[in-house]
PyMOL commands that place a pseudoatom at each C-alpha (Angstrom):
pseudoatom trace, name=CA, resn=UNK, resi=1, chain=A, elem=C, hetatm=0, pos=[-1.076, -14.120, 6.806]
pseudoatom trace, name=CA, resn=UNK, resi=2, chain=A, elem=C, hetatm=0, pos=[-3.708, -11.731, 8.574]
pseudoatom trace, name=CA, resn=UNK, resi=3, chain=A, elem=C, hetatm=0, pos=[-6.417, -13.229, 10.355]
pseudoatom trace, name=CA, resn=UNK, resi=4, chain=A, elem=C, hetatm=0, pos=[-9.828, -12.231, 8.566]
pseudoatom trace, name=CA, resn=UNK, resi=5, chain=A, elem=C, hetatm=0, pos=[-11.282, -9.729, 10.347]
pseudoatom trace, name=CA, resn=UNK, resi=6, chain=A, elem=C, hetatm=0, pos=[-14.520, -11.662, 10.482]
pseudoatom trace, name=CA, resn=UNK, resi=7, chain=A, elem=C, hetatm=0, pos=[-14.527, -15.285, 11.736]
pseudoatom trace, name=CA, resn=UNK, resi=8, chain=A, elem=C, hetatm=0, pos=[-15.638, -17.709, 9.102]
pseudoatom trace, name=CA, resn=UNK, resi=9, chain=A, elem=C, hetatm=0, pos=[-18.303, -19.131, 10.883]
pseudoatom trace, name=CA, resn=UNK, resi=10, chain=A, elem=C, hetatm=0, pos=[-20.931, -18.146, 13.457]
pseudoatom trace, name=CA, resn=UNK, resi=11, chain=A, elem=C, hetatm=0, pos=[-24.184, -19.750, 14.965]
pseudoatom trace, name=CA, resn=UNK, resi=12, chain=A, elem=C, hetatm=0, pos=[-25.914, -17.235, 12.741]
pseudoatom trace, name=CA, resn=UNK, resi=13, chain=A, elem=C, hetatm=0, pos=[-24.219, -17.945, 9.547]
pseudoatom trace, name=CA, resn=UNK, resi=14, chain=A, elem=C, hetatm=0, pos=[-24.746, -21.864, 10.349]
pseudoatom trace, name=CA, resn=UNK, resi=15, chain=A, elem=C, hetatm=0, pos=[-28.653, -21.247, 11.542]
pseudoatom trace, name=CA, resn=UNK, resi=16, chain=A, elem=C, hetatm=0, pos=[-29.134, -19.335, 8.073]
pseudoatom trace, name=CA, resn=UNK, resi=17, chain=A, elem=C, hetatm=0, pos=[-27.805, -21.749, 6.026]
pseudoatom trace, name=CA, resn=UNK, resi=18, chain=A, elem=C, hetatm=0, pos=[-29.309, -24.602, 7.340]
pseudoatom trace, name=CA, resn=UNK, resi=19, chain=A, elem=C, hetatm=0, pos=[-32.918, -22.903, 7.127]
pseudoatom trace, name=CA, resn=UNK, resi=20, chain=A, elem=C, hetatm=0, pos=[-32.472, -21.779, 3.875]
pseudoatom trace, name=CA, resn=UNK, resi=21, chain=A, elem=C, hetatm=0, pos=[-31.535, -26.091, 2.940]
pseudoatom trace, name=CA, resn=UNK, resi=22, chain=A, elem=C, hetatm=0, pos=[-34.826, -26.764, 5.342]
pseudoatom trace, name=CA, resn=UNK, resi=23, chain=A, elem=C, hetatm=0, pos=[-36.880, -24.232, 3.185]
pseudoatom trace, name=CA, resn=UNK, resi=24, chain=A, elem=C, hetatm=0, pos=[-35.499, -25.503, -0.120]
pseudoatom trace, name=CA, resn=UNK, resi=25, chain=A, elem=C, hetatm=0, pos=[-35.406, -29.602, 0.269]
pseudoatom trace, name=CA, resn=UNK, resi=26, chain=A, elem=C, hetatm=0, pos=[-36.941, -30.379, 3.709]
pseudoatom trace, name=CA, resn=UNK, resi=27, chain=A, elem=C, hetatm=0, pos=[-35.425, -31.572, 7.104]
pseudoatom trace, name=CA, resn=UNK, resi=28, chain=A, elem=C, hetatm=0, pos=[-33.703, -34.393, 5.775]
pseudoatom trace, name=CA, resn=UNK, resi=29, chain=A, elem=C, hetatm=0, pos=[-31.274, -31.840, 3.533]
pseudoatom trace, name=CA, resn=UNK, resi=30, chain=A, elem=C, hetatm=0, pos=[-29.475, -30.958, 6.637]
pseudoatom trace, name=CA, resn=UNK, resi=31, chain=A, elem=C, hetatm=0, pos=[-26.218, -32.677, 7.668]
pseudoatom trace, name=CA, resn=UNK, resi=32, chain=A, elem=C, hetatm=0, pos=[-23.207, -31.694, 9.091]
pseudoatom trace, name=CA, resn=UNK, resi=33, chain=A, elem=C, hetatm=0, pos=[-21.658, -32.893, 6.116]
pseudoatom trace, name=CA, resn=UNK, resi=34, chain=A, elem=C, hetatm=0, pos=[-23.582, -31.015, 3.565]
pseudoatom trace, name=CA, resn=UNK, resi=35, chain=A, elem=C, hetatm=0, pos=[-23.644, -27.879, 5.829]
pseudoatom trace, name=CA, resn=UNK, resi=36, chain=A, elem=C, hetatm=0, pos=[-19.861, -27.829, 5.790]
pseudoatom trace, name=CA, resn=UNK, resi=37, chain=A, elem=C, hetatm=0, pos=[-20.250, -28.209, 2.325]
pseudoatom trace, name=CA, resn=UNK, resi=38, chain=A, elem=C, hetatm=0, pos=[-22.339, -25.220, 1.728]
pseudoatom trace, name=CA, resn=UNK, resi=39, chain=A, elem=C, hetatm=0, pos=[-20.606, -22.750, 4.485]
pseudoatom trace, name=CA, resn=UNK, resi=40, chain=A, elem=C, hetatm=0, pos=[-17.198, -23.961, 2.603]
pseudoatom trace, name=CA, resn=UNK, resi=41, chain=A, elem=C, hetatm=0, pos=[-15.699, -25.166, 5.905]
pseudoatom trace, name=CA, resn=UNK, resi=42, chain=A, elem=C, hetatm=0, pos=[-14.545, -28.367, 7.524]
pseudoatom trace, name=CA, resn=UNK, resi=43, chain=A, elem=C, hetatm=0, pos=[-17.242, -30.657, 9.092]
pseudoatom trace, name=CA, resn=UNK, resi=44, chain=A, elem=C, hetatm=0, pos=[-15.641, -30.143, 12.792]
pseudoatom trace, name=CA, resn=UNK, resi=45, chain=A, elem=C, hetatm=0, pos=[-15.498, -26.868, 12.715]
pseudoatom trace, name=CA, resn=UNK, resi=46, chain=A, elem=C, hetatm=0, pos=[-19.350, -26.727, 13.304]
pseudoatom trace, name=CA, resn=UNK, resi=47, chain=A, elem=C, hetatm=0, pos=[-19.150, -28.602, 16.676]
pseudoatom trace, name=CA, resn=UNK, resi=48, chain=A, elem=C, hetatm=0, pos=[-17.435, -25.653, 18.187]
pseudoatom trace, name=CA, resn=UNK, resi=49, chain=A, elem=C, hetatm=0, pos=[-20.697, -24.061, 17.895]
pseudoatom trace, name=CA, resn=UNK, resi=50, chain=A, elem=C, hetatm=0, pos=[-23.599, -27.089, 17.984]
pseudoatom trace, name=CA, resn=UNK, resi=51, chain=A, elem=C, hetatm=0, pos=[-23.106, -30.562, 19.271]
pseudoatom trace, name=CA, resn=UNK, resi=52, chain=A, elem=C, hetatm=0, pos=[-24.896, -32.186, 16.442]
pseudoatom trace, name=CA, resn=UNK, resi=53, chain=A, elem=C, hetatm=0, pos=[-27.734, -31.772, 13.785]
pseudoatom trace, name=CA, resn=UNK, resi=54, chain=A, elem=C, hetatm=0, pos=[-30.572, -31.964, 16.296]
pseudoatom trace, name=CA, resn=UNK, resi=55, chain=A, elem=C, hetatm=0, pos=[-29.206, -28.612, 17.946]
pseudoatom trace, name=CA, resn=UNK, resi=56, chain=A, elem=C, hetatm=0, pos=[-28.849, -27.111, 14.431]
pseudoatom trace, name=CA, resn=UNK, resi=57, chain=A, elem=C, hetatm=0, pos=[-32.750, -27.896, 13.509]
pseudoatom trace, name=CA, resn=UNK, resi=58, chain=A, elem=C, hetatm=0, pos=[-33.663, -26.836, 17.185]
pseudoatom trace, name=CA, resn=UNK, resi=59, chain=A, elem=C, hetatm=0, pos=[-31.983, -23.412, 16.516]
pseudoatom trace, name=CA, resn=UNK, resi=60, chain=A, elem=C, hetatm=0, pos=[-33.312, -23.493, 13.030]
pseudoatom trace, name=CA, resn=UNK, resi=61, chain=A, elem=C, hetatm=0, pos=[-37.120, -23.813, 14.417]
pseudoatom trace, name=CA, resn=UNK, resi=62, chain=A, elem=C, hetatm=0, pos=[-36.629, -21.131, 16.920]
pseudoatom trace, name=CA, resn=UNK, resi=63, chain=A, elem=C, hetatm=0, pos=[-35.383, -18.869, 14.465]
pseudoatom trace, name=CA, resn=UNK, resi=64, chain=A, elem=C, hetatm=0, pos=[-39.016, -19.288, 13.123]
pseudoatom trace, name=CA, resn=UNK, resi=65, chain=A, elem=C, hetatm=0, pos=[-40.479, -18.887, 16.496]
pseudoatom trace, name=CA, resn=UNK, resi=66, chain=A, elem=C, hetatm=0, pos=[-38.840, -15.418, 17.191]
pseudoatom trace, name=CA, resn=UNK, resi=67, chain=A, elem=C, hetatm=0, pos=[-40.912, -14.275, 14.033]
pseudoatom trace, name=CA, resn=UNK, resi=68, chain=A, elem=C, hetatm=0, pos=[-44.083, -14.796, 15.763]
pseudoatom trace, name=CA, resn=UNK, resi=69, chain=A, elem=C, hetatm=0, pos=[-45.333, -11.056, 17.009]
pseudoatom trace, name=CA, resn=UNK, resi=70, chain=A, elem=C, hetatm=0, pos=[-46.079, -11.218, 20.971]
pseudoatom trace, name=CA, resn=UNK, resi=71, chain=A, elem=C, hetatm=0, pos=[-46.789, -7.487, 21.119]
pseudoatom trace, name=CA, resn=UNK, resi=72, chain=A, elem=C, hetatm=0, pos=[-50.754, -8.366, 21.702]
pseudoatom trace, name=CA, resn=UNK, resi=73, chain=A, elem=C, hetatm=0, pos=[-49.917, -10.149, 25.005]
pseudoatom trace, name=CA, resn=UNK, resi=74, chain=A, elem=C, hetatm=0, pos=[-47.775, -7.327, 26.446]
pseudoatom trace, name=CA, resn=UNK, resi=75, chain=A, elem=C, hetatm=0, pos=[-49.801, -5.783, 29.606]
pseudoatom trace, name=CA, resn=UNK, resi=76, chain=A, elem=C, hetatm=0, pos=[-50.277, -2.283, 28.096]
pseudoatom trace, name=CA, resn=UNK, resi=77, chain=A, elem=C, hetatm=0, pos=[-51.304, -3.376, 24.765]
pseudoatom trace, name=CA, resn=UNK, resi=78, chain=A, elem=C, hetatm=0, pos=[-55.088, -3.311, 25.750]
pseudoatom trace, name=CA, resn=UNK, resi=79, chain=A, elem=C, hetatm=0, pos=[-56.229, -5.797, 23.434]
pseudoatom trace, name=CA, resn=UNK, resi=80, chain=A, elem=C, hetatm=0, pos=[-58.795, -8.613, 25.386]
pseudoatom trace, name=CA, resn=UNK, resi=81, chain=A, elem=C, hetatm=0, pos=[-57.567, -11.902, 25.539]
pseudoatom trace, name=CA, resn=UNK, resi=82, chain=A, elem=C, hetatm=0, pos=[-59.996, -13.377, 22.804]
pseudoatom trace, name=CA, resn=UNK, resi=83, chain=A, elem=C, hetatm=0, pos=[-58.741, -10.601, 20.187]
pseudoatom trace, name=CA, resn=UNK, resi=84, chain=A, elem=C, hetatm=0, pos=[-54.895, -11.091, 21.601]
pseudoatom trace, name=CA, resn=UNK, resi=85, chain=A, elem=C, hetatm=0, pos=[-55.135, -14.751, 20.879]
pseudoatom trace, name=CA, resn=UNK, resi=86, chain=A, elem=C, hetatm=0, pos=[-56.525, -14.343, 17.463]
pseudoatom trace, name=CA, resn=UNK, resi=87, chain=A, elem=C, hetatm=0, pos=[-53.886, -11.681, 16.469]
pseudoatom trace, name=CA, resn=UNK, resi=88, chain=A, elem=C, hetatm=0, pos=[-51.245, -14.422, 17.777]
pseudoatom trace, name=CA, resn=UNK, resi=89, chain=A, elem=C, hetatm=0, pos=[-52.603, -16.906, 16.053]
pseudoatom trace, name=CA, resn=UNK, resi=90, chain=A, elem=C, hetatm=0, pos=[-52.673, -15.607, 12.989]
pseudoatom trace, name=CA, resn=UNK, resi=91, chain=A, elem=C, hetatm=0, pos=[-48.917, -13.861, 13.258]
pseudoatom trace, name=CA, resn=UNK, resi=92, chain=A, elem=C, hetatm=0, pos=[-48.044, -17.581, 14.367]
pseudoatom trace, name=CA, resn=UNK, resi=93, chain=A, elem=C, hetatm=0, pos=[-49.778, -19.118, 11.170]
pseudoatom trace, name=CA, resn=UNK, resi=94, chain=A, elem=C, hetatm=0, pos=[-47.716, -16.871, 9.109]
pseudoatom trace, name=CA, resn=UNK, resi=95, chain=A, elem=C, hetatm=0, pos=[-44.585, -17.708, 10.363]
pseudoatom trace, name=CA, resn=UNK, resi=96, chain=A, elem=C, hetatm=0, pos=[-45.025, -21.445, 9.805]
pseudoatom trace, name=CA, resn=UNK, resi=97, chain=A, elem=C, hetatm=0, pos=[-46.413, -20.949, 6.470]
pseudoatom trace, name=CA, resn=UNK, resi=98, chain=A, elem=C, hetatm=0, pos=[-43.491, -19.219, 5.429]
pseudoatom trace, name=CA, resn=UNK, resi=99, chain=A, elem=C, hetatm=0, pos=[-40.984, -22.359, 6.495]
pseudoatom trace, name=CA, resn=UNK, resi=100, chain=A, elem=C, hetatm=0, pos=[-43.716, -25.144, 6.388]
pseudoatom trace, name=CA, resn=UNK, resi=101, chain=A, elem=C, hetatm=0, pos=[-40.779, -27.997, 6.469]
pseudoatom trace, name=CA, resn=UNK, resi=102, chain=A, elem=C, hetatm=0, pos=[-39.789, -26.821, 9.950]
pseudoatom trace, name=CA, resn=UNK, resi=103, chain=A, elem=C, hetatm=0, pos=[-42.943, -27.596, 11.273]
pseudoatom trace, name=CA, resn=UNK, resi=104, chain=A, elem=C, hetatm=0, pos=[-42.757, -30.888, 12.469]
pseudoatom trace, name=CA, resn=UNK, resi=105, chain=A, elem=C, hetatm=0, pos=[-39.893, -29.608, 14.361]
pseudoatom trace, name=CA, resn=UNK, resi=106, chain=A, elem=C, hetatm=0, pos=[-41.726, -27.030, 16.270]
pseudoatom trace, name=CA, resn=UNK, resi=107, chain=A, elem=C, hetatm=0, pos=[-44.747, -29.122, 16.865]
pseudoatom trace, name=CA, resn=UNK, resi=108, chain=A, elem=C, hetatm=0, pos=[-42.491, -31.297, 19.204]
pseudoatom trace, name=CA, resn=UNK, resi=109, chain=A, elem=C, hetatm=0, pos=[-43.048, -28.380, 21.762]
pseudoatom trace, name=CA, resn=UNK, resi=110, chain=A, elem=C, hetatm=0, pos=[-40.602, -25.526, 22.461]
pseudoatom trace, name=CA, resn=UNK, resi=111, chain=A, elem=C, hetatm=0, pos=[-38.052, -28.040, 24.822]
pseudoatom trace, name=CA, resn=UNK, resi=112, chain=A, elem=C, hetatm=0, pos=[-35.101, -25.809, 25.742]
pseudoatom trace, name=CA, resn=UNK, resi=113, chain=A, elem=C, hetatm=0, pos=[-35.754, -23.213, 23.154]
pseudoatom trace, name=CA, resn=UNK, resi=114, chain=A, elem=C, hetatm=0, pos=[-35.674, -19.459, 24.045]
pseudoatom trace, name=CA, resn=UNK, resi=115, chain=A, elem=C, hetatm=0, pos=[-37.810, -18.005, 21.550]
pseudoatom trace, name=CA, resn=UNK, resi=116, chain=A, elem=C, hetatm=0, pos=[-40.387, -21.190, 21.860]
pseudoatom trace, name=CA, resn=UNK, resi=117, chain=A, elem=C, hetatm=0, pos=[-40.395, -20.559, 25.313]
pseudoatom trace, name=CA, resn=UNK, resi=118, chain=A, elem=C, hetatm=0, pos=[-41.117, -16.766, 25.257]
pseudoatom trace, name=CA, resn=UNK, resi=119, chain=A, elem=C, hetatm=0, pos=[-44.244, -18.036, 22.991]
pseudoatom trace, name=CA, resn=UNK, resi=120, chain=A, elem=C, hetatm=0, pos=[-45.456, -20.292, 25.979]
pseudoatom trace, name=CA, resn=UNK, resi=121, chain=A, elem=C, hetatm=0, pos=[-44.652, -18.012, 28.459]
pseudoatom trace, name=CA, resn=UNK, resi=122, chain=A, elem=C, hetatm=0, pos=[-46.511, -14.771, 27.023]
pseudoatom trace, name=CA, resn=UNK, resi=123, chain=A, elem=C, hetatm=0, pos=[-49.766, -16.867, 25.861]
pseudoatom trace, name=CA, resn=UNK, resi=124, chain=A, elem=C, hetatm=0, pos=[-49.965, -18.495, 29.487]
pseudoatom trace, name=CA, resn=UNK, resi=125, chain=A, elem=C, hetatm=0, pos=[-49.099, -15.277, 31.391]
pseudoatom trace, name=CA, resn=UNK, resi=126, chain=A, elem=C, hetatm=0, pos=[-52.129, -13.499, 29.235]
pseudoatom trace, name=CA, resn=UNK, resi=127, chain=A, elem=C, hetatm=0, pos=[-54.455, -16.266, 29.772]
pseudoatom trace, name=CA, resn=UNK, resi=128, chain=A, elem=C, hetatm=0, pos=[-53.603, -16.269, 33.452]
pseudoatom trace, name=CA, resn=UNK, resi=129, chain=A, elem=C, hetatm=0, pos=[-53.727, -12.423, 33.967]
pseudoatom trace, name=CA, resn=UNK, resi=130, chain=A, elem=C, hetatm=0, pos=[-57.223, -12.534, 31.653]
pseudoatom trace, name=CA, resn=UNK, resi=131, chain=A, elem=C, hetatm=0, pos=[-58.742, -14.708, 34.670]
pseudoatom trace, name=CA, resn=UNK, resi=132, chain=A, elem=C, hetatm=0, pos=[-58.409, -18.122, 33.300]
pseudoatom trace, name=CA, resn=UNK, resi=133, chain=A, elem=C, hetatm=0, pos=[-57.129, -20.649, 35.986]
pseudoatom trace, name=CA, resn=UNK, resi=134, chain=A, elem=C, hetatm=0, pos=[-53.464, -21.807, 35.631]
pseudoatom trace, name=CA, resn=UNK, resi=135, chain=A, elem=C, hetatm=0, pos=[-54.922, -25.342, 34.243]
pseudoatom trace, name=CA, resn=UNK, resi=136, chain=A, elem=C, hetatm=0, pos=[-57.052, -24.079, 31.797]
pseudoatom trace, name=CA, resn=UNK, resi=137, chain=A, elem=C, hetatm=0, pos=[-54.584, -21.624, 30.477]
pseudoatom trace, name=CA, resn=UNK, resi=138, chain=A, elem=C, hetatm=0, pos=[-52.469, -24.390, 29.811]
pseudoatom trace, name=CA, resn=UNK, resi=139, chain=A, elem=C, hetatm=0, pos=[-55.221, -26.344, 28.044]
pseudoatom trace, name=CA, resn=UNK, resi=140, chain=A, elem=C, hetatm=0, pos=[-55.711, -23.235, 25.854]
pseudoatom trace, name=CA, resn=UNK, resi=141, chain=A, elem=C, hetatm=0, pos=[-51.605, -22.762, 24.912]
pseudoatom trace, name=CA, resn=UNK, resi=142, chain=A, elem=C, hetatm=0, pos=[-51.809, -26.570, 23.939]
pseudoatom trace, name=CA, resn=UNK, resi=143, chain=A, elem=C, hetatm=0, pos=[-55.132, -26.438, 22.130]
pseudoatom trace, name=CA, resn=UNK, resi=144, chain=A, elem=C, hetatm=0, pos=[-53.829, -23.362, 20.113]
pseudoatom trace, name=CA, resn=UNK, resi=145, chain=A, elem=C, hetatm=0, pos=[-50.524, -24.835, 19.479]
pseudoatom trace, name=CA, resn=UNK, resi=146, chain=A, elem=C, hetatm=0, pos=[-52.457, -28.244, 17.739]
pseudoatom trace, name=CA, resn=UNK, resi=147, chain=A, elem=C, hetatm=0, pos=[-54.627, -25.891, 15.858]
pseudoatom trace, name=CA, resn=UNK, resi=148, chain=A, elem=C, hetatm=0, pos=[-52.064, -23.659, 14.360]
pseudoatom trace, name=CA, resn=UNK, resi=149, chain=A, elem=C, hetatm=0, pos=[-49.377, -26.537, 13.835]
pseudoatom trace, name=CA, resn=UNK, resi=150, chain=A, elem=C, hetatm=0, pos=[-51.752, -28.515, 12.345]
pseudoatom trace, name=CA, resn=UNK, resi=151, chain=A, elem=C, hetatm=0, pos=[-52.797, -26.096, 10.155]
pseudoatom trace, name=CA, resn=UNK, resi=152, chain=A, elem=C, hetatm=0, pos=[-49.602, -25.643, 8.796]
pseudoatom trace, name=CA, resn=UNK, resi=153, chain=A, elem=C, hetatm=0, pos=[-48.716, -28.861, 8.333]
pseudoatom trace, name=CA, resn=UNK, resi=154, chain=A, elem=C, hetatm=0, pos=[-50.427, -29.302, 5.091]
pseudoatom trace, name=CA, resn=UNK, resi=155, chain=A, elem=C, hetatm=0, pos=[-52.983, -27.768, 2.571]
pseudoatom trace, name=CA, resn=UNK, resi=156, chain=A, elem=C, hetatm=0, pos=[-56.529, -29.189, 2.424]
pseudoatom trace, name=CA, resn=UNK, resi=157, chain=A, elem=C, hetatm=0, pos=[-56.985, -27.639, -0.927]
pseudoatom trace, name=CA, resn=UNK, resi=158, chain=A, elem=C, hetatm=0, pos=[-53.142, -28.761, -2.425]
pseudoatom trace, name=CA, resn=UNK, resi=159, chain=A, elem=C, hetatm=0, pos=[-55.135, -32.394, -1.418]
pseudoatom trace, name=CA, resn=UNK, resi=160, chain=A, elem=C, hetatm=0, pos=[-57.087, -32.550, -4.628]
pseudoatom trace, name=CA, resn=UNK, resi=161, chain=A, elem=C, hetatm=0, pos=[-55.960, -32.727, -8.696]
pseudoatom trace, name=CA, resn=UNK, resi=162, chain=A, elem=C, hetatm=0, pos=[-56.369, -30.235, -11.051]
pseudoatom trace, name=CA, resn=UNK, resi=163, chain=A, elem=C, hetatm=0, pos=[-58.273, -32.344, -13.125]
pseudoatom trace, name=CA, resn=UNK, resi=164, chain=A, elem=C, hetatm=0, pos=[-61.982, -32.174, -13.676]
pseudoatom trace, name=CA, resn=UNK, resi=165, chain=A, elem=C, hetatm=0, pos=[-61.951, -35.964, -15.035]
pseudoatom trace, name=CA, resn=UNK, resi=166, chain=A, elem=C, hetatm=0, pos=[-60.581, -37.034, -11.782]
pseudoatom trace, name=CA, resn=UNK, resi=167, chain=A, elem=C, hetatm=0, pos=[-63.910, -37.133, -9.787]
pseudoatom trace, name=CA, resn=UNK, resi=168, chain=A, elem=C, hetatm=0, pos=[-66.420, -39.217, -11.474]
pseudoatom trace, name=CA, resn=UNK, resi=169, chain=A, elem=C, hetatm=0, pos=[-70.017, -37.927, -10.498]
pseudoatom trace, name=CA, resn=UNK, resi=170, chain=A, elem=C, hetatm=0, pos=[-70.812, -41.606, -10.452]
pseudoatom trace, name=CA, resn=UNK, resi=171, chain=A, elem=C, hetatm=0, pos=[-68.425, -42.415, -7.464]
pseudoatom trace, name=CA, resn=UNK, resi=172, chain=A, elem=C, hetatm=0, pos=[-68.198, -38.737, -6.062]
pseudoatom trace, name=CA, resn=UNK, resi=173, chain=A, elem=C, hetatm=0, pos=[-71.338, -36.665, -6.590]
pseudoatom trace, name=CA, resn=UNK, resi=174, chain=A, elem=C, hetatm=0, pos=[-70.429, -33.717, -4.127]
pseudoatom trace, name=CA, resn=UNK, resi=175, chain=A, elem=C, hetatm=0, pos=[-66.950, -33.492, -5.836]
pseudoatom trace, name=CA, resn=UNK, resi=176, chain=A, elem=C, hetatm=0, pos=[-67.983, -31.991, -9.139]
pseudoatom trace, name=CA, resn=UNK, resi=177, chain=A, elem=C, hetatm=0, pos=[-66.160, -28.673, -8.302]
pseudoatom trace, name=CA, resn=UNK, resi=178, chain=A, elem=C, hetatm=0, pos=[-62.966, -30.523, -6.615]
pseudoatom trace, name=CA, resn=UNK, resi=179, chain=A, elem=C, hetatm=0, pos=[-60.700, -30.267, -9.303]
pseudoatom trace, name=CA, resn=UNK, resi=180, chain=A, elem=C, hetatm=0, pos=[-60.857, -26.467, -8.628]
pseudoatom trace, name=CA, resn=UNK, resi=181, chain=A, elem=C, hetatm=0, pos=[-59.498, -26.360, -5.123]
pseudoatom trace, name=CA, resn=UNK, resi=182, chain=A, elem=C, hetatm=0, pos=[-55.887, -26.356, -6.180]
pseudoatom trace, name=CA, resn=UNK, resi=183, chain=A, elem=C, hetatm=0, pos=[-56.034, -23.163, -8.184]
pseudoatom trace, name=CA, resn=UNK, resi=184, chain=A, elem=C, hetatm=0, pos=[-57.861, -21.532, -5.261]
pseudoatom trace, name=CA, resn=UNK, resi=185, chain=A, elem=C, hetatm=0, pos=[-55.238, -22.841, -2.326]
pseudoatom trace, name=CA, resn=UNK, resi=186, chain=A, elem=C, hetatm=0, pos=[-54.670, -19.694, -0.373]
pseudoatom trace, name=CA, resn=UNK, resi=187, chain=A, elem=C, hetatm=0, pos=[-58.215, -18.665, -0.597]
pseudoatom trace, name=CA, resn=UNK, resi=188, chain=A, elem=C, hetatm=0, pos=[-59.408, -22.185, 0.726]
pseudoatom trace, name=CA, resn=UNK, resi=189, chain=A, elem=C, hetatm=0, pos=[-56.822, -22.913, 3.487]
pseudoatom trace, name=CA, resn=UNK, resi=190, chain=A, elem=C, hetatm=0, pos=[-56.953, -18.964, 4.773]
pseudoatom trace, name=CA, resn=UNK, resi=191, chain=A, elem=C, hetatm=0, pos=[-60.575, -19.188, 4.973]
pseudoatom trace, name=CA, resn=UNK, resi=192, chain=A, elem=C, hetatm=0, pos=[-60.479, -22.414, 6.617]
pseudoatom trace, name=CA, resn=UNK, resi=193, chain=A, elem=C, hetatm=0, pos=[-58.087, -21.276, 9.059]
pseudoatom trace, name=CA, resn=UNK, resi=194, chain=A, elem=C, hetatm=0, pos=[-59.730, -17.967, 10.023]
pseudoatom trace, name=CA, resn=UNK, resi=195, chain=A, elem=C, hetatm=0, pos=[-63.492, -20.211, 10.189]
pseudoatom trace, name=CA, resn=UNK, resi=196, chain=A, elem=C, hetatm=0, pos=[-62.033, -22.603, 12.730]
pseudoatom trace, name=CA, resn=UNK, resi=197, chain=A, elem=C, hetatm=0, pos=[-60.243, -20.002, 14.577]
pseudoatom trace, name=CA, resn=UNK, resi=198, chain=A, elem=C, hetatm=0, pos=[-63.215, -18.124, 14.909]
pseudoatom trace, name=CA, resn=UNK, resi=199, chain=A, elem=C, hetatm=0, pos=[-65.263, -21.183, 16.128]
pseudoatom trace, name=CA, resn=UNK, resi=200, chain=A, elem=C, hetatm=0, pos=[-62.401, -22.159, 18.487]
pseudoatom trace, name=CA, resn=UNK, resi=201, chain=A, elem=C, hetatm=0, pos=[-62.375, -18.579, 19.986]
pseudoatom trace, name=CA, resn=UNK, resi=202, chain=A, elem=C, hetatm=0, pos=[-66.406, -18.780, 20.222]
pseudoatom trace, name=CA, resn=UNK, resi=203, chain=A, elem=C, hetatm=0, pos=[-66.282, -21.859, 22.389]
pseudoatom trace, name=CA, resn=UNK, resi=204, chain=A, elem=C, hetatm=0, pos=[-63.598, -20.588, 24.687]
pseudoatom trace, name=CA, resn=UNK, resi=205, chain=A, elem=C, hetatm=0, pos=[-65.704, -17.330, 25.071]
pseudoatom trace, name=CA, resn=UNK, resi=206, chain=A, elem=C, hetatm=0, pos=[-68.584, -19.261, 26.173]
pseudoatom trace, name=CA, resn=UNK, resi=207, chain=A, elem=C, hetatm=0, pos=[-66.353, -21.019, 28.487]
pseudoatom trace, name=CA, resn=UNK, resi=208, chain=A, elem=C, hetatm=0, pos=[-65.260, -17.640, 29.534]
pseudoatom trace, name=CA, resn=UNK, resi=209, chain=A, elem=C, hetatm=0, pos=[-68.573, -16.077, 30.408]
pseudoatom trace, name=CA, resn=UNK, resi=210, chain=A, elem=C, hetatm=0, pos=[-69.733, -19.111, 31.972]
pseudoatom trace, name=CA, resn=UNK, resi=211, chain=A, elem=C, hetatm=0, pos=[-67.125, -19.927, 34.218]
pseudoatom trace, name=CA, resn=UNK, resi=212, chain=A, elem=C, hetatm=0, pos=[-64.427, -17.461, 34.685]
pseudoatom trace, name=CA, resn=UNK, resi=213, chain=A, elem=C, hetatm=0, pos=[-66.544, -14.153, 34.396]
pseudoatom trace, name=CA, resn=UNK, resi=214, chain=A, elem=C, hetatm=0, pos=[-69.085, -15.832, 36.502]
pseudoatom trace, name=CA, resn=UNK, resi=215, chain=A, elem=C, hetatm=0, pos=[-67.091, -16.638, 39.283]
pseudoatom trace, name=CA, resn=UNK, resi=216, chain=A, elem=C, hetatm=0, pos=[-65.779, -12.969, 39.275]
pseudoatom trace, name=CA, resn=UNK, resi=217, chain=A, elem=C, hetatm=0, pos=[-68.720, -11.488, 39.364]
pseudoatom trace, name=CA, resn=UNK, resi=218, chain=A, elem=C, hetatm=0, pos=[-69.999, -9.861, 42.655]
pseudoatom trace, name=CA, resn=UNK, resi=219, chain=A, elem=C, hetatm=0, pos=[-72.300, -12.091, 44.210]
pseudoatom trace, name=CA, resn=UNK, resi=220, chain=A, elem=C, hetatm=0, pos=[-75.525, -10.064, 45.451]
pseudoatom trace, name=CA, resn=UNK, resi=221, chain=A, elem=C, hetatm=0, pos=[-77.447, -10.808, 49.137]
pseudoatom trace, name=CA, resn=UNK, resi=222, chain=A, elem=C, hetatm=0, pos=[-78.479, -14.176, 49.410]
pseudoatom trace, name=CA, resn=UNK, resi=223, chain=A, elem=C, hetatm=0, pos=[-82.368, -14.324, 49.290]
pseudoatom trace, name=CA, resn=UNK, resi=224, chain=A, elem=C, hetatm=0, pos=[-84.396, -14.465, 52.769]
pseudoatom trace, name=CA, resn=UNK, resi=225, chain=A, elem=C, hetatm=0, pos=[-86.668, -16.980, 53.854]
for i in range(1, 225): cmd.bond("trace and resi %d" % i, "trace and resi %d" % (i + 1))
show_as sticks, trace
zoom trace
């Protein structure tokens, strides 16, 4: 019998199938048995490509990281550090909100995942080139990851039910319109993210002007007696 021209199984095919399961049913839906059944192969054949379920989920998470735009951190791009951080954060959040079920894996950090490490390297390198001290550049990368992954872990607007009787004014005098939030989820959540992001960047800009730029400014002659 002739051998198939394409292998029945590949890393990309496994990751694609696992990603679809995570998106549809969550992280707990992924098991080697379930994946083998979805792929129409025997369970042990998966181990030719991945050692265990955790490695598969790492690959799924890294596929999401690979979708994040990093072009703004290229030395030839021309965007200042603040604009670059803003545009990257928007791209990063968009990738996460397209695949919210994998956010808990991404929130653990890049570990050994190549795409995740490229993200961390790009952010850190751009901040250092802008003049931030390495320790501060590390803090900025961590801060941005906390903020972006946190924003993608849940929806503020979906936390309220679409029922105007649920929030009695006698008990909650300021939540008279809260039942409308669920219907405006995208507007509310994106508005909150943008508000928080700009406030965060405003704060960093103040620190940059006071510390980094001030330290790099040419010093005038010392005043004489």
